C-alpha positions in Angstrom: -13.2 16.6 21.6 -14.6 16.3 17.6 -12.7 13.4 16.0 -12.8 11.9 12.5 -12.1 8.3 11.6 -11.9 8.3 8.3 -10.7 5.7 5.7 -9.9 6.5 2.2 -9.5 4.8 -1.3 -8.8 5.5 -5.2 -12.1 4.6 -6.8 -11.4 2.3 -10.5 -15.2 1.7 -11.9 -17.9 4.3 -12.6 -20.2 1.8 -11.0 -20.5 4.2 -8.0 -22.3 7.1 -10.4 -26.3 5.1 -10.5 -26.4 5.1 -6.7 -25.8 8.6 -6.4 -28.8 10.2 -4.5 -26.5 13.4 -3.4 -24.2 15.8 -5.0 -22.6 18.5 -3.4 -20.2 21.1 -4.6 -17.4 22.6 -2.8 -14.7 25.2 -3.1 -11.9 25.2 -0.5 -8.1 26.8 0.2 -5.9 26.6 3.2 -5.0 29.6 5.3 -2.1 27.6 6.5 -0.4 23.6 7.3 2.2 23.8 9.3 3.4 19.8 11.3 0.7 19.4 13.3 -2.5 21.2 11.7 -4.6 22.5 9.0 -6.7 25.4 8.3 -8.6 26.0 5.8 -12.0 28.1 4.5 -14.9 25.7 2.5 -18.2 27.1 0.4 -20.6 23.8 0.1 -24.0 24.5 -1.3 -24.6 27.6 -0.4 -22.8 26.9 2.7 -19.3 27.9 4.6 -17.3 26.5 7.0 -14.4 27.1 8.5 -12.1 24.6 10.0 -8.9 23.1 11.6 -7.5 19.0 11.2 -4.5 18.0 13.6 -1.8 16.5 10.6 -1.4 13.2 10.9 -1.0 9.7 8.7 -3.1 7.9 10.9 -6.7 7.2 10.5 -8.8 9.3 13.6 -7.5 12.5 13.4 -9.3 15.4 15.4 -10.9 17.9 14.0 -12.9 21.0 14.5 -15.7 22.6 12.2 -17.8 25.5 11.9 -19.7 27.0 10.1 -19.1 30.4 9.3 -21.3 33.6 7.2 -21.1 32.3 3.2 -19.6 36.3 2.4 -16.9 35.9 4.6 -15.8 33.0 3.1 -15.8 33.3 -0.4 -13.1 37.0 1.0 -11.5 34.4 2.8 -11.0 31.8 -0.5 -10.4 35.1 -2.7 -7.9 37.2 -0.6 -6.8 35.2 2.5 -6.0 31.7 1.6 -3.2 30.1 0.0 -3.0 29.0 -3.5 -5.9 28.7 -6.1 -9.2 26.9 -4.1 -9.4 23.0 -5.0 -12.5 22.5 -6.3 -14.8 18.8 -6.7 -18.0 17.4 -6.9 -18.6 15.0 -3.3 -20.7 13.0 -4.7 -22.9 10.8 -1.7 -23.7 6.8 -1.7 -25.4 4.8 0.6 -23.7 1.2 1.0 -25.3 -1.0 3.5 -25.0 1.3 6.6 -22.4 3.7 5.9 -22.2 6.7 3.5 -20.0 7.0 1.1 -18.2 10.7 0.3 -16.7 10.3 -3.6 -15.0 13.2 -4.1 -14.6 14.5 -8.2 -11.9 16.8 -8.5 -11.3 19.7 -10.8 -9.0 21.8 -12.3 -5.4 21.1 -11.6 -7.0 17.9 -10.2 -9.3 17.0 -12.9 -8.7 12.8 -13.0 -9.1 12.4 -9.1 -11.7 10.7 -7.8 -11.3 9.1 -4.1 -13.8 7.6 -2.2 -14.2 8.1 1.5 -16.4 6.5 4.4 -16.5 7.6 8.2 -16.1 5.7 10.6 -16.8 5.2 14.8 -13.9 3.3 16.0 -10.1 2.6 14.1 -11.3 -1.2 13.5 -14.5 -1.0 12.7 -15.9 -3.4 9.0 -17.6 -2.2 6.3 -19.0 -3.4 3.2 -16.2 -2.6 0.3 -18.0 -2.2 -3.3 -16.4 -3.4 -5.9 -15.8 0.2 -7.7 -13.6 1.0 -4.7 -9.7 0.4 -5.4 -6.4 0.8 -3.4 -6.7 2.1 0.1 -4.6 5.9 0.5 -5.8 7.1 4.0 -2.1 7.1 5.1 -1.0 8.9 1.7 -0.2 12.6 2.6 -0.6 13.5 -1.3 -4.4 12.6 -1.3 -4.5 14.7 1.2 -7.0 17.9 0.7 -3.3 20.4 1.5 -1.1 18.7 -0.9 -3.8 18.7 -3.3 -3.3 22.1 -3.8 0.4 22.7 -3.5 1.1 19.2 -5.5 -1.9 18.9 -7.8 -2.5 15.4 -9.1 -1.9 16.3 -13.1 1.5 17.1 -11.8 2.1 13.7 -10.8 
C-alpha cells in the first residue's frame, strides 16, 4: 500500500535559491475533501496526475497517485474541480541525502514558501538546513487543500 512520510517547514531565508537543481511549474485543484481523504488533479511540467491522500495530521499518510492524459487533467482543472487552481513553483534542493521540495506559491497564496522533505520512516533523522524555519507538518492551514479555500493572503 502506498504512503508518504513528509515533514513540512516554513522557509526563513533565500539561502536555498543558489542550490536549486530543478524547478517545476505546478497547477492543482481538488474535486473534494472529506474528513477521510482528499482527491486532486495536478499538472506539472506537461505531466498530469490524479491522486488521493488520507486526511490526517500525522506525517505519515496513505497516498495514491496515477498519471493521466494531460488533456484530461486540463479539462478537470477547468470544469470539474472546486475553486481556482493552486499555482506554485516547486524548487528541488539537495541537502545531504535528501531532496527538499520548496514550494513557492503564487496568486492568492503569494508570499508563502514552504519546504518539504520525504522520509523513509517517521523517526528518520535528516539535516535541517539553516534556511529552514518553523515546522508546520501538523498544521492544516498549510495543507494545499486548505490553501485553496483559505489562501495565505487572507490570514
